[in-house]
N, C-alpha and C positions, 0 to 999 in steps of 0.2 A: 092779633091784628097789627101790632107794632112791627113784628118780624116780617109780615107780608109787605107792609108799606116800605120797610127798609130794603127788602129784597128787590122790590120793583124799582125803587130809587137806584139801587146799585146797578141794575140792568141798564138803566139809561146812562149811568156814568161810565159804562164800558163801551161807549161809542168809539169806534176806531178813528184815529187821526193819523194821517201819513204826512209828515212834515216835508216841505219842499220850499221852493222859491218861485215867485210869480210877480207880475207887475200889477199895480193898483188898477190901471186902466183895464186890465183883463176882467177883473171882478165887477167893477162899476159898469163897464160896457156890456158885459153879459147880463147883468141884472136889468139894466135899462132896456136892452133888446128884448129880454124875456117879458117885460111888463108893458112895453110901449103900446102894443095893439090892445091889450086888456084895458089899459087906462084910457086910451082913445075911445073905446067902446062905451065906457061908463062916464065919459066927459070929465076926467080928472087930469089936470095938467101935471106933467112930469117935468120938473126943473132940474137939469143937470148943471150944477154950478162948477166953476173952474176948480181944478185941483192940481197940485204939483205931483208929477209922476215919480214913483219910486218903486224899488224892489222890496217885496214883503216876504216874510217867512211864515209858514203855516201850512195848512191843508186847503188848497184852493177850492176843492169841491165842497168841503165842510164850511168854508167861509161863504161860498155861494148859497149853500143851504141856509145858513144863518141870515144872510141878507134877504133871501126870499121869504123866510118866515116873518121877518120884520116888515117887509113890504106887504105881505098878506094882512098883517095886523093893521098897518096904516090904511089899507083899503077898507078893511072891515070896521074899524073903529074911528076913522077920521070922518070929516064932513063931506069928502068927495071933491073938494075944490082943487087941492094941490098937494103934491108930494115932492119934496126936494131931496137930492142926494149930492153930497160933496165930501171931500177929504180935507184934512187939516193936519199939520205937523205938530207933534208934541214930543220933545226929546228924542228918544230912540223908537218912537211909535208913530203910526199913522192912525188918526181918528177918522172913521167913516161915519158920517151923520146921515140919518134918514129921518126927515121931519115932515109931518103932515099937519094940515090945517084942521082945526076942530079938535078939541080934546074934551072928552066926557068922563075921563078918569078923575077920581077925587084925589087930591094931594096926599091925603093920609093913606091911600092905597098904593102909592108909588113904591114904597119899600117892600111890598109883597109880590110884585108882578113877576119876579124871577123865581118864585117858589114853585115847587112841583104841585100840580093840581089846583093852583090858585087861579081864580077868575074874578076879575073886578066887577063892581056893580054895573058897569057899562056894558057887560057882556051878555045880559039876559036874553037879548034878541038874536044872538049869534051862536052858531054851533061851535063847539070846541071842547077840549078836555083840560085846558090849563097846563099843558106840557111844552108848548112851543118855545116860550121864552126861557123856560127852565133848561131845555135842550140847548138853546143858543148859548146860554151862560156856561153850561157844562162844556160845550165844544170849545168856546173861546178860552176857557181856563186851561183846557188840555193843550191849546196852542200858545200858552203863556201870554194870553191876551185877556180881554174883559169885555163886558157890555154893561151899559147903564142907561137910565132913562131920566128925562127931565120934562117938566111941564113949564112952558114958556108962553104966557099970554095968549090963550086960545090956540096954541100949537103944542104938539107933542113930539119930542125928539128922542130917538134912541141912538146912542153912540156906541160903535164897535171899535175896540182898541186892538190894533194888530201890530206886531213887532216888525220893524224894518229889518231887512236882511243885511 
């Protein structure tokens, strides 16, 4: 069984990443455009906060996939009131924050949400397999970036770390 689990985990780690350069506004704009109608339909406010434009390095399509996965989780596990997206500088990186109102995840579960097949206690009413955030983490590591999560007073934030070009 351990060998089967290890083999399945290795398959996910073999996700292809094609490094290139692209602007932050391209990925934030595409994400906002993709979700605007869906969020309007479910009456969830999308707040696009100001960010400083910059050139990033990584796989644009895989970063979009990562942001979409995080947005789906924000829709699925948030309270449906608001989702905010913005960028922030940190040394040679750009931090992309996606934050939703309402957080039903327990603080002690936070350390496990990027593990393969892990589903928090707040996921019982939602379909899923516990691989989305694991794949996000794997993709970002392949792009020399990272992703992490925080619980902030009734809000849940996931931050994606992307290298500047």
